[in-house]
C-alpha positions as CSV (number, residue, x, y, z in Angstrom):
1,M,12.8,-9.1,25.9
2,K,12.8,-11.9,23.2
3,Y,16.2,-12.7,24.0
4,V,15.4,-13.0,27.9
5,L,12.4,-15.2,27.3
6,G,14.5,-17.5,25.1
7,T,17.2,-17.9,27.4
8,L,14.8,-18.4,30.2
9,S,13.1,-21.2,28.2
10,V,16.4,-22.8,27.3
11,F,17.4,-22.7,31.0
12,L,14.0,-24.3,32.1
13,L,14.5,-26.8,29.4
14,F,17.9,-27.8,30.8
15,A,16.6,-27.6,34.3
16,V,13.7,-30.3,33.4
17,V,16.3,-32.7,31.9
18,I,18.7,-32.6,34.5
19,M,16.0,-33.2,37.2
20,A,14.7,-36.2,35.3
21,W,18.4,-37.3,34.7
22,N,19.2,-37.1,38.4
23,N,16.3,-39.5,39.4
24,P,16.4,-42.2,36.4
25,S,15.4,-45.3,38.9
26,A,11.8,-43.9,39.4
27,V,9.6,-46.0,37.4
28,I,6.3,-44.7,36.1
29,A,3.3,-46.7,34.8
30,L,1.7,-45.2,31.7
31,S,-1.7,-47.1,31.6
32,V,-4.2,-46.5,28.6
33,P,-7.5,-48.3,29.8
34,I,-9.2,-47.9,26.4
35,I,-6.8,-50.5,24.9
36,K,-5.6,-52.2,28.0
37,L,-2.2,-51.2,27.7
38,T,0.3,-50.5,30.5
39,I,3.9,-49.3,29.7
40,F,6.4,-49.4,32.5
41,T,9.2,-46.8,31.8
42,N,11.6,-44.8,34.0
43,S,10.8,-40.9,34.7
44,F,13.4,-39.6,32.2
45,V,12.2,-41.1,29.1
46,Y,8.6,-40.0,30.4
47,V,9.6,-36.5,31.3
48,V,11.8,-35.9,28.1
49,G,8.9,-37.4,25.9
50,V,6.6,-35.0,27.6
51,L,9.0,-32.1,27.1
52,L,9.5,-33.0,23.3
53,L,5.7,-33.1,22.8
54,G,5.3,-29.7,24.6
55,C,8.2,-28.2,22.3
56,L,6.7,-29.6,19.2
57,S,3.0,-28.4,20.2
58,G,4.6,-24.8,20.9
59,L,6.4,-24.9,17.6
60,L,3.3,-25.8,15.7
61,F,1.3,-23.2,17.4
62,G,3.9,-20.8,16.8
63,I,3.9,-21.5,13.2
64,S,0.3,-21.6,12.8
65,F,0.3,-18.0,14.5
66,V,2.9,-16.7,12.2
67,L,1.0,-17.8,9.0
68,G,-2.0,-16.3,10.2
69,Q,-0.1,-13.0,10.7
70,K,1.3,-13.2,7.2
71,E,-2.4,-13.6,5.9
72,T,-3.4,-10.6,7.8
73,I,-0.6,-8.6,6.6
74,S,-0.8,-9.5,3.2
75,A,-4.6,-8.3,3.3
76,Y,-3.5,-4.9,4.7
77,K,-1.2,-4.6,1.9
78,R,-3.6,-5.2,-0.7
79,Q,-6.1,-2.7,1.1
80,L,-3.3,0.0,1.2
81,E,-2.6,-0.9,-2.6
82,K,-6.2,-0.1,-3.5
83,L,-6.2,3.0,-1.3
84,S,-2.8,4.1,-3.1
85,V,-4.7,3.6,-6.6
86,V,-7.7,5.6,-5.4
87,K,-5.5,8.3,-4.3
88,E,-3.5,8.5,-7.6
89,T,-6.7,8.4,-9.7
90,N,-8.2,11.3,-7.5
91,Q,-5.0,13.3,-7.8
92,S,-5.0,13.0,-11.6
93,R,-8.5,13.9,-11.8
94,V,-7.8,17.1,-10.0
95,E,-4.8,17.7,-12.0
96,V,-7.0,17.4,-15.2
97,L,-9.6,19.7,-13.8
98,E,-7.0,22.4,-12.8
99,A,-5.8,22.3,-16.5
100,K,-9.2,22.7,-17.7
101,I,-9.9,25.6,-15.4
102,K,-6.7,27.0,-16.6
103,T,-7.4,26.7,-20.3
104,L,-11.0,28.1,-19.7
105,E,-9.4,31.0,-17.8
106,T,-7.0,31.7,-20.7
107,A,-9.9,31.6,-23.1
108,L,-12.1,34.0,-21.2
109,Q,-9.4,36.4,-20.8
110,Q,-8.6,36.4,-24.6
111,S,-12.3,36.7,-25.4
112,L,-12.5,39.6,-23.0
113,D,-9.4,41.4,-24.4
114,N,-10.8,41.1,-28.1
115,N,-14.1,42.6,-27.1
C-alpha cells in the first residue's frame, strides 16, 4: 500500500508539472494588498511554487509526526522496562520465599525425626 501511494503521488506530481508546462503563456497576477504588491508571473512558476511549498509542508508534517511517534515509542519502552524490573523483583521474592519454606520444612522434618 505504501508503494502504491508513493507511486500515485509521484504520478500526480508529474501530471501537475506537465499541465503547468503545457500552458506557460497564461499570466497570473499575485496580489498582496497588505503591502500593495502585485507580481505578474506565468502559471508554470506559480503552480510549481505552490507544488514545492505543498511538498515542503507535507514533509515537515511527516517529520513532526514521526518524531512524535518516536517519543511515544520511547515512553512505552520505559514503561515496559519498569514492568520487567518489577516482574523480576517479584520473581526473586518468590524464589527466596520458596527457599525459606523448603528450609523450614527440612528443619521441621529433622525435628520430628529426632523426637
